[in-house]
Structure formats: structure tokens, C-alpha cells
C-alpha positions as CSV (number, residue, x, y, z in Angstrom):
1,M,-45.7,25.0,-51.8
2,P,-44.5,24.9,-48.2
3,D,-46.7,23.2,-45.6
4,P,-48.3,26.0,-43.4
5,D,-48.3,23.7,-40.3
6,Q,-44.5,23.4,-40.3
7,P,-42.6,26.0,-38.3
8,K,-40.7,28.4,-40.4
9,I,-36.9,28.2,-39.9
10,I,-35.2,31.5,-39.8
11,V,-31.4,31.5,-40.0
12,D,-29.8,34.4,-38.3
13,S,-26.7,35.4,-40.2
14,D,-25.1,36.7,-37.0
15,W,-25.4,33.5,-35.0
16,K,-21.7,32.7,-35.1
17,S,-20.7,36.1,-33.6
18,Q,-23.4,35.7,-30.9
19,A,-22.1,32.2,-30.0
20,Q,-18.5,33.5,-29.9
21,A,-19.6,36.4,-27.7
22,E,-21.3,34.0,-25.3
23,K,-18.2,31.8,-25.2
24,D,-16.0,34.8,-24.5
25,R,-18.3,35.9,-21.7
26,L,-18.3,32.5,-20.0
27,A,-14.4,32.3,-20.3
28,E,-14.2,35.7,-18.6
29,Q,-16.5,34.6,-15.8
30,E,-14.3,31.5,-15.3
31,R,-11.1,33.6,-15.2
32,A,-12.7,35.9,-12.6
33,R,-13.8,32.9,-10.5
34,A,-10.3,31.4,-10.6
35,A,-8.7,34.7,-9.6
36,A,-11.0,35.0,-6.6
37,A,-10.5,31.5,-5.4
38,P,-7.9,30.9,-2.7
39,P,-4.7,29.2,-3.9
40,P,-4.6,25.5,-3.3
41,R,-3.1,24.1,-0.1
42,P,0.1,22.1,-0.3
43,A,-0.5,18.4,-0.8
44,P,0.1,16.0,2.1
45,G,3.7,15.0,2.0
46,A,4.8,18.3,0.5
47,D,7.8,20.1,1.9
48,P,6.7,21.1,5.5
49,H,9.1,24.0,5.4
50,A,7.6,25.5,2.3
51,E,5.8,28.8,2.6
52,P,2.0,28.1,3.1
53,E,-0.2,29.1,0.2
54,G,-3.4,30.9,1.1
55,P,-4.6,31.9,4.5
56,I,-3.6,29.9,7.6
57,C,-6.4,27.7,8.8
58,F,-7.3,25.4,11.7
59,D,-5.8,22.4,9.9
60,D,-2.4,24.2,9.8
61,L,-2.5,24.7,13.6
62,V,-3.2,21.0,14.2
63,R,-0.5,20.0,11.8
64,L,2.0,22.3,13.4
65,L,1.5,21.0,16.9
66,A,1.4,17.4,15.6
67,T,4.7,17.8,13.7
68,Q,6.3,19.2,16.9
69,A,5.0,16.3,18.9
70,L,6.3,13.8,16.3
71,M,9.7,15.5,16.2
72,Y,10.1,14.9,19.9
73,L,8.8,11.3,19.6
74,G,11.8,10.6,17.3
75,A,9.9,10.6,14.0
76,Y,12.4,13.2,12.5
77,P,16.2,13.0,12.9
78,D,18.1,15.8,14.4
79,P,19.6,17.7,11.5
80,Q,23.0,18.1,13.2
81,T,23.4,14.5,14.4
82,G,21.2,12.6,12.1
83,R,19.8,10.7,15.1
84,A,16.2,10.6,16.3
85,M,15.3,13.2,19.0
86,V,13.3,11.7,21.8
87,A,12.0,14.1,24.5
88,L,8.8,12.7,25.9
89,D,8.2,15.6,28.2
90,V,8.3,18.1,25.3
91,A,6.2,15.7,23.1
92,K,3.6,15.5,25.9
93,V,3.3,19.3,26.0
94,H,2.4,19.4,22.3
95,V,0.0,16.5,22.6
96,D,-1.6,18.2,25.7
97,L,-1.9,21.4,23.7
98,L,-3.9,19.5,21.0
99,G,-6.0,18.1,23.8
100,V,-6.8,21.6,25.1
101,L,-7.6,22.7,21.6
102,E,-10.0,19.8,21.2
103,E,-11.7,20.6,24.5
104,K,-12.0,24.3,23.9
105,T,-13.3,24.0,20.3
106,R,-15.8,21.2,21.1
107,G,-19.0,22.1,19.2
108,N,-17.4,24.8,17.1
109,L,-15.6,22.7,14.5
110,N,-16.9,21.4,11.2
111,E,-17.0,17.7,10.8
112,A,-13.7,17.5,8.8
113,E,-11.8,19.6,11.4
114,Q,-13.2,17.6,14.3
115,K,-12.2,14.3,12.6
116,L,-8.7,15.6,11.8
117,L,-8.1,16.7,15.4
118,A,-9.5,13.6,16.9
119,G,-7.6,11.4,14.5
120,V,-4.3,13.2,15.1
121,L,-4.7,13.1,18.9
122,Y,-5.5,9.4,18.8
123,E,-2.4,8.6,16.7
124,L,-0.1,10.8,18.7
125,R,-1.3,9.3,22.0
126,M,-0.7,5.8,20.6
127,Q,2.8,6.7,19.4
128,F,3.6,8.4,22.7
129,A,2.6,5.2,24.6
130,E,4.7,3.1,22.2
131,V,7.8,5.2,22.5
132,A,7.5,5.4,26.3
133,K,7.2,1.5,26.4
134,A,10.2,1.2,24.1
135,L,12.3,3.4,26.4
136,E,11.2,1.5,29.5
137,K,12.1,-1.8,27.7
138,A,15.5,-0.5,26.6
139,V,16.3,0.5,30.2
140,R,15.2,-2.9,31.5
141,E,17.3,-4.7,28.9
142,G,20.3,-2.4,29.7
143,R,20.5,-0.9,26.2
144,I,20.2,2.6,27.7
145,S,20.8,3.9,31.2
146,P,18.1,5.3,33.4
147,S,19.7,8.7,33.1
148,Q,19.5,8.5,29.3
149,A,15.8,7.6,29.6
150,S,15.2,10.5,32.0
151,Q,17.0,12.8,29.6
152,A,14.5,11.7,27.0
153,G,11.7,12.6,29.4
154,A,10.7,9.1,30.2
155,G,10.8,9.5,34.0
156,P,7.9,9.2,36.4
157,S,7.0,12.9,35.7
158,A,5.9,12.2,32.2
159,P,3.3,9.4,32.1
160,P,1.7,8.7,28.8
161,P,-1.5,10.7,28.3
162,P,-4.7,8.8,28.3
163,P,-6.2,7.7,25.0
164,S,-9.1,9.8,23.8
165,S,-12.5,8.4,24.2
């Protein structure tokens, strides 16, 4: 005779169909969540000319201006000549635009956006100073003429921007 203090086990013959229905319901919720999520952003180092996935965001603006500055600091070769393009005056405009963006958005960015902008500005300002010094040195050593340096925007009208504090 069974012990009256032991709980009685009732086996539901429909438990498998209930478990399958729960599994299907969870899978449908996951599909709906995946469909509603924005598509992933391209990974760093991905093709910069590829169509952006998802909505354009603050990071994209910072990267656009940084890429333009880098292009005129000689980081990317001219597609027609294969040689680096150096135009410090144009690079300075893009760095200054990022500086204006930093100033005008102060207190309105999340921590990641603020770190990205501050880091990009710091790196660009350091690269600007290095390229300007290299141009000055090349002129002193006679490797390029002063007119070539001024064509690159390395004249007195384009001093390196101050490092961010």
C-alpha cells in the first residue's frame, strides 16, 4: 500500500506537446526580437566605402571627419597617383570641425561617444603635429622646396592645432 505522506505523482500524457508549444513560442519571440533589432554596424577595418548598415549615428560622423583629416595627412594614397596626399590646411579644417563638435556637444554625449571623440581628436592632433614637423624638416634638409611645403599647407597660415586638454 502506498505511503499517504508521499506526494502523488501525476503524469500528464500531454506534457510533450506542451513542452513543444513552449519551445515554439520562445523561438517565435526570438525571431521577432531579431527582426526588430537594428542590423550590426560594420566592423572596424571593414570597407569604408561600403554602404552603412542601420541608421547613421554620432560615431559615423566622427569617423567621417577623422577619415577626411587622415586622408589629407597622407594616411591614404591618392588613387590616381598612388602617392600620399598632404594638405595640412585641409586636414586642419577637419580636425577643427571635430573640435567644434566636441565643444558644442559637451555634456550631451554618452561616455562611449565622448571617449571616441576625445581619443580621435587627440590622435589626429598628434599626427598633424608629426606631419607638420616632418614637412619642416624636409624643407630644412632640402628634400622638398618651400613652395612644395606651402602647397601641402605647411606655411605659417596653418599652425598645428593645440593638443586637447
